[in-house]
N, C-alpha and C positions, 0 to 999 in steps of 0.2 A: 509487724507483718512483713514478711519477705516477699518481694515482687520478682517475678520472672521476666527477664527482658524478652520482648517480642523479637523474633528473628526478622531481619530485613528482607530475607528471601526464604520462602517456605521450602521444606525438603521436597515437596511435590514439584514446585517450580524449578528448583535446582536440578532435579532428575530429568527435566525436559531440556536442559541446556544442550546436550549433545544432539538431540533431534532438531532443535531450533538452529544450531550451527549448520547441520546438514541441509536443512531447508534453505537457509540463507545461501549456502554454497550453490545449490541447485538453481535458485532463482537468479543469482548473479551470473552463473554460467549460461543459463537459458536466455536471459534478457540482454545481457552484456552492457547496455546503456540505459539511461533514464527513459522510461516509457511515457512520460507526461504528454508530449505533443501528439502521440498516437491516439490519445484519448480525447483530444479536442474535437468536438463535433464539427463536421464539415460546414454546417451552416454558420458556425461562429466566426469563420474566417472572413465573412462579409459583414459582420456586426462590429460596432465600436468596442464591444467588450474585449475583442482580441488585443487591443492596445493595453489593456490592464493585466494581461497574462504575462508572467515572467517567461521569457523565451530562452535565455541563456542558462545553461546548467552549471552547477558547481561540481567540484571534483569528488565530493563524497558520494558514496553509494549506500542507500538505505532501503531495506526491504519493507514494503508497506502492505498492510492487510486492509483492502477496501472495506470488507465487512468487519465490524467491530469484533474484538476478540471473543466477546460473549456469544456472538452469532456465527462464528466460523472456527475451523480448525486451523489455527495459526501455525501449525507444524506441517501443513500440507502446502507444497509449493504452488499447486494450482489455485490456491486461495490468496496468493501474494503477487506483487508486482514490484519491479525495481524502479525507484525514483532517486533523483539526486537530492541533496539536502535542501536546496532552495525550493524545489517543487514539493517535497514532502512537507515542509513548513507551510507552503501556500495551501496545500490541501487542508491542513488543520485549521488554517485561518479563514478559509473560504468554503465552508462545508456545503452551502447550498449549490454553489457552482461545481464543486467537486462531485456532488451527488449527481448532477446532470451529466457529468463526464464519466460516471461509473467508477470514480475513485473513492467514493465514500458511500457505503451501503449500510443503512441502519435498520432496515426492515427485517424482522425475524423471518427466517426461512428463505430469504433472498441471498444468494451467494454471488461472489464476484464472477464466477464462471457464466452467470447469466447477464453480466454487464459486458463492457467493451474491453476485455483484456487482449493482450498481444496475440494470444492463440486464436482469436476470432478473425484475424486478418490474414489474408493470403499474401505473403511477402515474396513468393517465388516469381 
Protein backbone atom coordinates (compact mmCIF):
# COMPACT_ATOMS: atom_id res chain seq x y z
CA UNK A 1 0.00 0.00 0.00
CA UNK A 2 1.38 3.36 -1.03
CA UNK A 3 1.01 6.15 1.49
CA UNK A 4 0.74 9.80 0.63
CA UNK A 5 2.73 12.11 2.82
CA UNK A 6 0.66 14.73 4.66
CA UNK A 7 1.67 18.27 3.77
CA UNK A 8 3.09 20.16 6.77
CA UNK A 9 1.14 23.25 5.63
CA UNK A 10 -2.13 23.00 3.74
CA UNK A 11 -2.63 24.82 0.47
CA UNK A 12 -5.41 26.84 2.11
CA UNK A 13 -3.11 27.97 4.94
CA UNK A 14 -0.26 28.70 2.48
CA UNK A 15 -2.64 30.90 0.45
CA UNK A 16 -3.24 32.99 3.62
CA UNK A 17 0.49 33.80 4.09
CA UNK A 18 0.43 37.10 2.13
CA UNK A 19 -2.66 38.33 4.02
CA UNK A 20 -1.10 37.32 7.37
CA UNK A 21 2.12 39.14 6.47
CA UNK A 22 0.10 42.26 5.66
CA UNK A 23 -1.81 41.93 8.94
CA UNK A 24 1.48 41.65 10.85
CA UNK A 25 2.85 44.72 9.04
CA UNK A 26 -0.24 46.77 9.94
CA UNK A 27 -0.21 45.70 13.61
CA UNK A 28 3.52 46.43 14.00
CA UNK A 29 3.10 49.83 12.33
CA UNK A 30 0.02 50.65 14.44
CA UNK A 31 1.24 49.49 17.87
CA UNK A 32 4.98 50.11 17.42
CA UNK A 33 5.87 48.65 20.85
CA UNK A 34 4.71 45.84 23.14
CA UNK A 35 1.20 46.59 24.42
CA UNK A 36 1.37 44.35 27.50
CA UNK A 37 1.56 47.04 30.20
CA UNK A 38 -1.38 48.93 28.68
CA UNK A 39 -3.51 45.89 29.45
CA UNK A 40 -2.61 45.65 33.14
CA UNK A 41 -5.80 46.60 35.03
CA UNK A 42 -5.33 49.75 37.09
CA UNK A 43 -6.30 48.02 40.33
CA UNK A 44 -3.49 45.48 39.86
CA UNK A 45 -0.83 48.13 40.44
CA UNK A 46 -1.81 48.18 44.14
CA UNK A 47 -1.90 44.37 44.47
CA UNK A 48 1.03 42.04 45.21
CA UNK A 49 0.37 40.33 41.88
CA UNK A 50 2.16 43.18 40.11
CA UNK A 51 5.51 41.92 41.38
CA UNK A 52 4.90 38.64 39.51
CA UNK A 53 4.40 40.37 36.15
CA UNK A 54 7.38 40.63 33.82
CA UNK A 55 7.90 44.34 33.21
CA UNK A 56 10.91 44.47 30.89
CA UNK A 57 10.31 43.71 27.23
CA UNK A 58 12.47 41.67 24.91
CA UNK A 59 13.52 42.87 21.47
CA UNK A 60 11.33 40.43 19.55
CA UNK A 61 7.96 41.60 18.23
CA UNK A 62 5.16 39.06 17.96
CA UNK A 63 1.60 39.59 16.79
CA UNK A 64 -0.81 38.03 19.28
CA UNK A 65 -4.46 37.14 18.71
CA UNK A 66 -6.25 37.43 22.09
CA UNK A 67 -9.18 35.40 20.74
CA UNK A 68 -8.19 31.88 19.80
CA UNK A 69 -7.87 31.45 16.05
CA UNK A 70 -10.98 29.29 15.95
CA UNK A 71 -12.99 32.23 17.34
CA UNK A 72 -11.56 35.17 15.41
CA UNK A 73 -10.29 36.34 12.06
CA UNK A 74 -6.56 36.21 12.67
CA UNK A 75 -6.03 38.03 9.36
CA UNK A 76 -7.83 41.11 10.71
CA UNK A 77 -5.45 43.61 12.40
CA UNK A 78 -8.22 44.80 14.74
CA UNK A 79 -8.25 41.27 16.23
CA UNK A 80 -4.50 41.39 17.00
CA UNK A 81 -2.12 43.15 19.36
CA UNK A 82 1.68 43.51 19.36
CA UNK A 83 3.57 41.85 22.23
CA UNK A 84 7.26 41.23 22.81
CA UNK A 85 8.43 37.62 23.02
CA UNK A 86 8.61 37.60 26.83
CA UNK A 87 5.08 38.92 27.28
CA UNK A 88 3.70 36.67 24.53
CA UNK A 89 5.15 33.64 26.34
CA UNK A 90 3.78 34.96 29.67
CA UNK A 91 0.26 35.17 28.20
CA UNK A 92 0.47 31.52 27.12
CA UNK A 93 1.73 30.42 30.53
CA UNK A 94 -0.73 32.51 32.60
CA UNK A 95 -4.03 32.15 30.80
CA UNK A 96 -6.26 33.04 33.79
CA UNK A 97 -4.43 36.33 34.44
CA UNK A 98 -4.17 37.06 30.71
CA UNK A 99 -7.94 36.52 30.46
CA UNK A 100 -8.47 39.19 33.15
CA UNK A 101 -6.24 41.53 31.14
CA UNK A 102 -8.16 40.92 27.91
CA UNK A 103 -5.12 39.27 26.32
CA UNK A 104 -6.73 35.84 26.18
CA UNK A 105 -10.30 35.44 25.00
CA UNK A 106 -11.74 31.97 24.67
CA UNK A 107 -15.48 32.57 24.75
CA UNK A 108 -17.18 32.00 21.40
CA UNK A 109 -18.53 35.23 20.02
CA UNK A 110 -16.41 37.50 22.24
CA UNK A 111 -13.80 39.36 20.25
CA UNK A 112 -10.72 41.31 21.34
CA UNK A 113 -12.38 44.54 20.22
CA UNK A 114 -14.66 44.09 23.26
CA UNK A 115 -11.65 43.74 25.55
CA UNK A 116 -8.98 46.29 26.42
CA UNK A 117 -6.99 46.77 23.22
CA UNK A 118 -4.89 49.87 22.54
CA UNK A 119 -7.68 51.35 20.42
CA UNK A 120 -9.80 51.64 23.60
CA UNK A 121 -7.39 54.18 25.13
CA UNK A 122 -7.25 57.86 24.34
CA UNK A 123 -3.51 58.50 24.12
CA UNK A 124 -3.76 62.07 22.82
